[in-house]
PDB file of N, CA, C, O and CB in Angstrom:
ATOM      1  N   MET A   1     -64.397  30.510 -71.542  1.00  0.00           N
ATOM      2  CA  MET A   1     -65.525  30.190 -70.736  1.00  0.00           C
ATOM      3  C   MET A   1     -66.171  31.539 -70.321  1.00  0.00           C
ATOM      4  O   MET A   1     -65.478  32.525 -70.068  1.00  0.00           O
ATOM      5  CB  MET A   1     -65.105  29.310 -69.495  1.00  0.00           C
ATOM      6  N   SER A   2     -67.451  31.545 -70.264  1.00  0.00           N
ATOM      7  CA  SER A   2     -68.108  32.754 -69.874  1.00  0.00           C
ATOM      8  C   SER A   2     -69.207  32.460 -68.906  1.00  0.00           C
ATOM      9  O   SER A   2     -69.714  31.339 -68.855  1.00  0.00           O
ATOM     10  CB  SER A   2     -68.635  33.480 -71.062  1.00  0.00           C
ATOM     11  N   GLY A   3     -69.580  33.433 -68.147  1.00  0.00           N
ATOM     12  CA  GLY A   3     -70.690  33.287 -67.225  1.00  0.00           C
ATOM     13  C   GLY A   3     -71.937  33.828 -67.878  1.00  0.00           C
ATOM     14  O   GLY A   3     -72.117  33.714 -69.090  1.00  0.00           O
ATOM     15  N   SER A   4     -72.767  34.396 -67.102  1.00  0.00           N
ATOM     16  CA  SER A   4     -73.965  35.018 -67.675  1.00  0.00           C
ATOM     17  C   SER A   4     -73.870  36.483 -67.481  1.00  0.00           C
ATOM     18  O   SER A   4     -72.884  36.951 -66.911  1.00  0.00           O
ATOM     19  CB  SER A   4     -75.256  34.474 -67.049  1.00  0.00           C
ATOM     20  N   VAL A   5     -74.837  37.248 -67.919  1.00  0.00           N
ATOM     21  CA  VAL A   5     -74.780  38.689 -67.810  1.00  0.00           C
ATOM     22  C   VAL A   5     -74.538  39.123 -66.392  1.00  0.00           C
ATOM     23  O   VAL A   5     -75.261  38.772 -65.460  1.00  0.00           O
ATOM     24  CB  VAL A   5     -76.042  39.304 -68.325  1.00  0.00           C
ATOM     25  N   ASN A   6     -73.419  39.953 -66.263  1.00  0.00           N
ATOM     26  CA  ASN A   6     -73.017  40.465 -64.949  1.00  0.00           C
ATOM     27  C   ASN A   6     -72.698  39.389 -63.857  1.00  0.00           C
ATOM     28  O   ASN A   6     -72.734  39.667 -62.659  1.00  0.00           O
ATOM     29  CB  ASN A   6     -74.110  41.349 -64.445  1.00  0.00           C
ATOM     30  N   GLN A   7     -72.399  38.197 -64.314  1.00  0.00           N
ATOM     31  CA  GLN A   7     -72.048  37.180 -63.297  1.00  0.00           C
ATOM     32  C   GLN A   7     -70.992  36.253 -63.906  1.00  0.00           C
ATOM     33  O   GLN A   7     -71.164  35.698 -64.991  1.00  0.00           O
ATOM     34  CB  GLN A   7     -73.331  36.352 -62.826  1.00  0.00           C
ATOM     35  N   ALA A   8     -69.894  36.112 -63.158  1.00  0.00           N
ATOM     36  CA  ALA A   8     -68.779  35.255 -63.580  1.00  0.00           C
ATOM     37  C   ALA A   8     -69.260  33.846 -63.428  1.00  0.00           C
ATOM     38  O   ALA A   8     -70.233  33.614 -62.710  1.00  0.00           O
ATOM     39  CB  ALA A   8     -67.464  35.510 -62.746  1.00  0.00           C
ATOM     40  N   PRO A   9     -68.605  32.853 -64.093  1.00  0.00           N
ATOM     41  CA  PRO A   9     -68.934  31.434 -63.930  1.00  0.00           C
ATOM     42  C   PRO A   9     -68.578  31.014 -62.494  1.00  0.00           C
ATOM     43  O   PRO A   9     -67.661  31.545 -61.867  1.00  0.00           O
ATOM     44  CB  PRO A   9     -68.166  30.545 -64.989  1.00  0.00           C
ATOM     45  N   THR A  10     -69.337  30.054 -62.021  1.00  0.00           N
ATOM     46  CA  THR A  10     -69.095  29.505 -60.667  1.00  0.00           C
ATOM     47  C   THR A  10     -67.920  28.451 -60.703  1.00  0.00           C
ATOM     48  O   THR A  10     -67.518  27.978 -61.766  1.00  0.00           O
ATOM     49  CB  THR A  10     -70.435  28.833 -60.105  1.00  0.00           C
ATOM     50  N   SER A  11     -67.418  28.127 -59.521  1.00  0.00           N
ATOM     51  CA  SER A  11     -66.416  27.068 -59.511  1.00  0.00           C
ATOM     52  C   SER A  11     -66.871  25.752 -60.175  1.00  0.00           C
ATOM     53  O   SER A  11     -66.108  25.077 -60.867  1.00  0.00           O
ATOM     54  CB  SER A  11     -66.020  26.793 -58.098  1.00  0.00           C
ATOM     55  N   GLU A  12     -68.122  25.433 -59.933  1.00  0.00           N
ATOM     56  CA  GLU A  12     -68.739  24.233 -60.527  1.00  0.00           C
ATOM     57  C   GLU A  12     -68.767  24.366 -62.049  1.00  0.00           C
ATOM     58  O   GLU A  12     -68.519  23.389 -62.755  1.00  0.00           O
ATOM     59  CB  GLU A  12     -70.184  24.017 -59.973  1.00  0.00           C
ATOM     60  N   ASP A  13     -69.067  25.573 -62.569  1.00  0.00           N
ATOM     61  CA  ASP A  13     -69.109  25.770 -64.040  1.00  0.00           C
ATOM     62  C   ASP A  13     -67.724  25.598 -64.624  1.00  0.00           C
ATOM     63  O   ASP A  13     -67.578  25.120 -65.749  1.00  0.00           O
ATOM     64  CB  ASP A  13     -69.667  27.176 -64.404  1.00  0.00           C
ATOM     65  N   ALA A  14     -66.675  25.992 -63.851  1.00  0.00           N
ATOM     66  CA  ALA A  14     -65.319  25.914 -64.389  1.00  0.00           C
ATOM     67  C   ALA A  14     -64.680  24.555 -64.249  1.00  0.00           C
ATOM     68  O   ALA A  14     -63.705  24.274 -64.946  1.00  0.00           O
ATOM     69  CB  ALA A  14     -64.461  26.915 -63.725  1.00  0.00           C
ATOM     70  N   GLU A  15     -65.153  23.747 -63.433  1.00  0.00           N
ATOM     71  CA  GLU A  15     -64.515  22.390 -63.155  1.00  0.00           C
ATOM     72  C   GLU A  15     -64.336  21.524 -64.410  1.00  0.00           C
ATOM     73  O   GLU A  15     -63.217  21.094 -64.690  1.00  0.00           O
ATOM     74  CB  GLU A  15     -65.380  21.593 -62.138  1.00  0.00           C
ATOM     75  N   GLU A  16     -65.373  21.264 -65.147  1.00  0.00           N
ATOM     76  CA  GLU A  16     -65.278  20.423 -66.285  1.00  0.00           C
ATOM     77  C   GLU A  16     -64.359  20.942 -67.406  1.00  0.00           C
ATOM     78  O   GLU A  16     -63.573  20.157 -67.936  1.00  0.00           O
ATOM     79  CB  GLU A  16     -66.614  20.213 -66.803  1.00  0.00           C
ATOM     80  N   PRO A  17     -64.426  22.289 -67.808  1.00  0.00           N
ATOM     81  CA  PRO A  17     -63.463  22.777 -68.801  1.00  0.00           C
ATOM     82  C   PRO A  17     -62.048  22.726 -68.281  1.00  0.00           C
ATOM     83  O   PRO A  17     -61.137  22.459 -69.064  1.00  0.00           O
ATOM     84  CB  PRO A  17     -63.800  24.194 -69.215  1.00  0.00           C
ATOM     85  N   LEU A  18     -61.794  22.980 -66.923  1.00  0.00           N
ATOM     86  CA  LEU A  18     -60.478  22.944 -66.386  1.00  0.00           C
ATOM     87  C   LEU A  18     -59.981  21.552 -66.441  1.00  0.00           C
ATOM     88  O   LEU A  18     -58.813  21.368 -66.785  1.00  0.00           O
ATOM     89  CB  LEU A  18     -60.437  23.480 -64.995  1.00  0.00           C
ATOM     90  N   GLN A  19     -60.760  20.528 -66.131  1.00  0.00           N
ATOM     91  CA  GLN A  19     -60.239  19.146 -66.223  1.00  0.00           C
ATOM     92  C   GLN A  19     -59.897  18.756 -67.632  1.00  0.00           C
ATOM     93  O   GLN A  19     -58.896  18.074 -67.853  1.00  0.00           O
ATOM     94  CB  GLN A  19     -61.242  18.162 -65.670  1.00  0.00           C
ATOM     95  N   ARG A  20     -60.755  19.196 -68.669  1.00  0.00           N
ATOM     96  CA  ARG A  20     -60.392  18.958 -70.048  1.00  0.00           C
ATOM     97  C   ARG A  20     -59.034  19.524 -70.468  1.00  0.00           C
ATOM     98  O   ARG A  20     -58.231  18.902 -71.165  1.00  0.00           O
ATOM     99  CB  ARG A  20     -61.433  19.520 -70.911  1.00  0.00           C
ATOM    100  N   MET A  21     -58.832  20.846 -69.951  1.00  0.00           N
ATOM    101  CA  MET A  21     -57.583  21.458 -70.312  1.00  0.00           C
ATOM    102  C   MET A  21     -56.404  20.663 -69.682  1.00  0.00           C
ATOM    103  O   MET A  21     -55.393  20.436 -70.346  1.00  0.00           O
ATOM    104  CB  MET A  21     -57.568  22.943 -69.860  1.00  0.00           C
ATOM    105  N   VAL A  22     -56.534  20.249 -68.425  1.00  0.00           N
ATOM    106  CA  VAL A  22     -55.473  19.545 -67.711  1.00  0.00           C
ATOM    107  C   VAL A  22     -55.134  18.258 -68.505  1.00  0.00           C
ATOM    108  O   VAL A  22     -53.972  17.988 -68.805  1.00  0.00           O
ATOM    109  CB  VAL A  22     -55.914  19.209 -66.219  1.00  0.00           C
ATOM    110  N   GLU A  23     -56.197  17.466 -68.838  1.00  0.00           N
ATOM    111  CA  GLU A  23     -55.973  16.273 -69.602  1.00  0.00           C
ATOM    112  C   GLU A  23     -55.340  16.518 -70.949  1.00  0.00           C
ATOM    113  O   GLU A  23     -54.486  15.730 -71.355  1.00  0.00           O
ATOM    114  CB  GLU A  23     -57.234  15.569 -69.780  1.00  0.00           C
ATOM    115  N   ALA A  24     -55.706  17.566 -71.669  1.00  0.00           N
ATOM    116  CA  ALA A  24     -55.127  17.833 -72.986  1.00  0.00           C
ATOM    117  C   ALA A  24     -53.646  18.197 -72.792  1.00  0.00           C
ATOM    118  O   ALA A  24     -52.815  17.786 -73.603  1.00  0.00           O
ATOM    119  CB  ALA A  24     -55.908  18.990 -73.733  1.00  0.00           C
ATOM    120  N   ILE A  25     -53.292  18.950 -71.747  1.00  0.00           N
ATOM    121  CA  ILE A  25     -51.892  19.250 -71.516  1.00  0.00           C
ATOM    122  C   ILE A  25     -51.105  18.004 -71.165  1.00  0.00           C
ATOM    123  O   ILE A  25     -49.960  17.865 -71.596  1.00  0.00           O
ATOM    124  CB  ILE A  25     -51.751  20.274 -70.419  1.00  0.00           C
ATOM    125  N   LYS A  26     -51.674  17.104 -70.405  1.00  0.00           N
ATOM    126  CA  LYS A  26     -50.946  15.895 -70.032  1.00  0.00           C
ATOM    127  C   LYS A  26     -50.715  15.048 -71.290  1.00  0.00           C
ATOM    128  O   LYS A  26     -49.740  14.297 -71.333  1.00  0.00           O
ATOM    129  CB  LYS A  26     -51.729  15.082 -68.944  1.00  0.00           C
ATOM    130  N   ARG A  27     -51.562  15.140 -72.303  1.00  0.00           N
ATOM    131  CA  ARG A  27     -51.372  14.408 -73.556  1.00  0.00           C
ATOM    132  C   ARG A  27     -50.442  15.133 -74.489  1.00  0.00           C
ATOM    133  O   ARG A  27     -50.155  14.641 -75.580  1.00  0.00           O
ATOM    134  CB  ARG A  27     -52.693  14.175 -74.241  1.00  0.00           C
ATOM    135  N   GLY A  28     -49.950  16.324 -74.078  1.00  0.00           N
ATOM    136  CA  GLY A  28     -49.033  17.088 -74.903  1.00  0.00           C
ATOM    137  C   GLY A  28     -49.755  17.962 -75.905  1.00  0.00           C
ATOM    138  O   GLY A  28     -49.122  18.518 -76.803  1.00  0.00           O
ATOM    139  N   GLU A  29     -51.027  18.092 -75.779  1.00  0.00           N
ATOM    140  CA  GLU A  29     -51.873  18.895 -76.717  1.00  0.00           C
ATOM    141  C   GLU A  29     -51.951  20.337 -76.149  1.00  0.00           C
ATOM    142  O   GLU A  29     -52.996  20.742 -75.641  1.00  0.00           O
ATOM    143  CB  GLU A  29     -53.365  18.250 -76.883  1.00  0.00           C
ATOM    144  N   HIS A  30     -50.877  21.084 -76.234  1.00  0.00           N
ATOM    145  CA  HIS A  30     -50.827  22.358 -75.662  1.00  0.00           C
ATOM    146  C   HIS A  30     -50.810  23.537 -76.697  1.00  0.00           C
ATOM    147  O   HIS A  30     -50.606  24.696 -76.336  1.00  0.00           O
ATOM    148  CB  HIS A  30     -49.646  22.409 -74.801  1.00  0.00           C
ATOM    149  N   GLY A  31     -51.027  23.197 -77.948  1.00  0.00           N
ATOM    150  CA  GLY A  31     -50.969  24.214 -79.035  1.00  0.00           C
ATOM    151  C   GLY A  31     -51.996  25.324 -78.926  1.00  0.00           C
ATOM    152  O   GLY A  31     -51.793  26.422 -79.444  1.00  0.00           O
ATOM    153  N   GLY A  32     -53.072  25.043 -78.267  1.00  0.00           N
ATOM    154  CA  GLY A  32     -54.152  26.061 -78.190  1.00  0.00           C
ATOM    155  C   GLY A  32     -54.088  26.929 -76.897  1.00  0.00           C
ATOM    156  O   GLY A  32     -54.969  27.743 -76.621  1.00  0.00           O
ATOM    157  N   TYR A  33     -53.039  26.714 -76.155  1.00  0.00           N
ATOM    158  CA  TYR A  33     -52.939  27.457 -74.884  1.00  0.00           C
ATOM    159  C   TYR A  33     -51.695  28.342 -74.861  1.00  0.00           C
ATOM    160  O   TYR A  33     -50.656  27.985 -75.418  1.00  0.00           O
ATOM    161  CB  TYR A  33     -52.910  26.480 -73.688  1.00  0.00           C
ATOM    162  N   VAL A  34     -51.810  29.486 -74.219  1.00  0.00           N
ATOM    163  CA  VAL A  34     -50.701  30.442 -74.099  1.00  0.00           C
ATOM    164  C   VAL A  34     -50.258  30.466 -72.615  1.00  0.00           C
ATOM    165  O   VAL A  34     -50.997  30.948 -71.757  1.00  0.00           O
ATOM    166  CB  VAL A  34     -51.136  31.902 -74.601  1.00  0.00           C
ATOM    167  N   PRO A  35     -49.088  29.959 -72.329  1.00  0.00           N
ATOM    168  CA  PRO A  35     -48.647  29.999 -70.950  1.00  0.00           C
ATOM    169  C   PRO A  35     -48.034  31.309 -70.543  1.00  0.00           C
ATOM    170  O   PRO A  35     -47.386  31.959 -71.363  1.00  0.00           O
ATOM    171  CB  PRO A  35     -47.684  28.925 -70.708  1.00  0.00           C
ATOM    172  N   PHE A  36     -48.221  31.737 -69.261  1.00  0.00           N
ATOM    173  CA  PHE A  36     -47.637  32.980 -68.779  1.00  0.00           C
ATOM    174  C   PHE A  36     -46.757  32.692 -67.593  1.00  0.00           C
ATOM    175  O   PHE A  36     -47.007  31.747 -66.845  1.00  0.00           O
ATOM    176  CB  PHE A  36     -48.721  33.999 -68.411  1.00  0.00           C
ATOM    177  N   ASP A  37     -45.706  33.512 -67.407  1.00  0.00           N
ATOM    178  CA  ASP A  37     -44.837  33.376 -66.237  1.00  0.00           C
ATOM    179  C   ASP A  37     -45.454  34.220 -65.112  1.00  0.00           C
ATOM    180  O   ASP A  37     -46.412  34.953 -65.361  1.00  0.00           O
ATOM    181  CB  ASP A  37     -43.344  33.832 -66.559  1.00  0.00           C
ATOM    182  N   PRO A  38     -44.916  34.132 -63.855  1.00  0.00           N
ATOM    183  CA  PRO A  38     -45.545  34.842 -62.752  1.00  0.00           C
ATOM    184  C   PRO A  38     -45.619  36.348 -62.955  1.00  0.00           C
ATOM    185  O   PRO A  38     -46.387  37.030 -62.278  1.00  0.00           O
ATOM    186  CB  PRO A  38     -44.810  34.553 -61.495  1.00  0.00           C
ATOM    187  N   GLN A  39     -44.807  36.878 -63.903  1.00  0.00           N
ATOM    188  CA  GLN A  39     -44.826  38.360 -64.105  1.00  0.00           C
ATOM    189  C   GLN A  39     -45.853  38.677 -65.212  1.00  0.00           C
ATOM    190  O   GLN A  39     -46.066  39.846 -65.532  1.00  0.00           O
ATOM    191  CB  GLN A  39     -43.363  38.922 -64.504  1.00  0.00           C
ATOM    192  N   GLY A  40     -46.474  37.670 -65.784  1.00  0.00           N
ATOM    193  CA  GLY A  40     -47.483  37.930 -66.771  1.00  0.00           C
ATOM    194  C   GLY A  40     -47.001  37.969 -68.253  1.00  0.00           C
ATOM    195  O   GLY A  40     -47.761  38.300 -69.162  1.00  0.00           O
ATOM    196  N   HIS A  41     -45.689  37.611 -68.454  1.00  0.00           N
ATOM    197  CA  HIS A  41     -45.129  37.554 -69.754  1.00  0.00           C
ATOM    198  C   HIS A  41     -45.406  36.119 -70.404  1.00  0.00           C
ATOM    199  O   HIS A  41     -45.473  35.106 -69.708  1.00  0.00           O
ATOM    200  CB  HIS A  41     -43.596  37.876 -69.662  1.00  0.00           C
ATOM    201  N   THR A  42     -45.555  36.114 -71.731  1.00  0.00           N
ATOM    202  CA  THR A  42     -45.791  34.789 -72.370  1.00  0.00           C
ATOM    203  C   THR A  42     -44.505  33.986 -72.301  1.00  0.00           C
ATOM    204  O   THR A  42     -43.405  34.537 -72.279  1.00  0.00           O
ATOM    205  CB  THR A  42     -46.267  34.939 -73.873  1.00  0.00           C
ATOM    206  N   VAL A  43     -44.671  32.672 -72.268  1.00  0.00           N
ATOM    207  CA  VAL A  43     -43.567  31.750 -72.191  1.00  0.00           C
ATOM    208  C   VAL A  43     -43.668  30.858 -73.457  1.00  0.00           C
ATOM    209  O   VAL A  43     -44.726  30.312 -73.769  1.00  0.00           O
ATOM    210  CB  VAL A  43     -43.606  30.899 -70.834  1.00  0.00           C
ATOM    211  N   GLN A  44     -42.539  30.733 -74.164  1.00  0.00           N
ATOM    212  CA  GLN A  44     -42.479  29.918 -75.316  1.00  0.00           C
ATOM    213  C   GLN A  44     -42.166  28.396 -74.926  1.00  0.00           C
ATOM    214  O   GLN A  44     -41.278  28.109 -74.124  1.00  0.00           O
ATOM    215  CB  GLN A  44     -41.406  30.501 -76.277  1.00  0.00           C
ATOM    216  N   ILE A  45     -42.947  27.478 -75.542  1.00  0.00           N
ATOM    217  CA  ILE A  45     -42.785  26.056 -75.263  1.00  0.00           C
ATOM    218  C   ILE A  45     -42.111  25.456 -76.486  1.00  0.00           C
ATOM    219  O   ILE A  45     -42.433  25.753 -77.636  1.00  0.00           O
ATOM    220  CB  ILE A  45     -44.167  25.347 -74.945  1.00  0.00           C
ATOM    221  N   GLY A  46     -41.172  24.607 -76.168  1.00  0.00           N
ATOM    222  CA  GLY A  46     -40.553  23.837 -77.250  1.00  0.00           C
ATOM    223  C   GLY A  46     -39.517  24.609 -77.917  1.00  0.00           C
ATOM    224  O   GLY A  46     -38.889  24.118 -78.855  1.00  0.00           O
TER     225      GLY A  46
END
């Protein structure tokens, strides 16, 4: 997701893509996402 030149996306801009991501993860469709732990290291799923 991107904003415009020199401006990050707003919370409203981020809401719909975030909801699509949440729904995909709930359906088990997480192949396109990379999870990170609190220290910033990647976490393997499955």
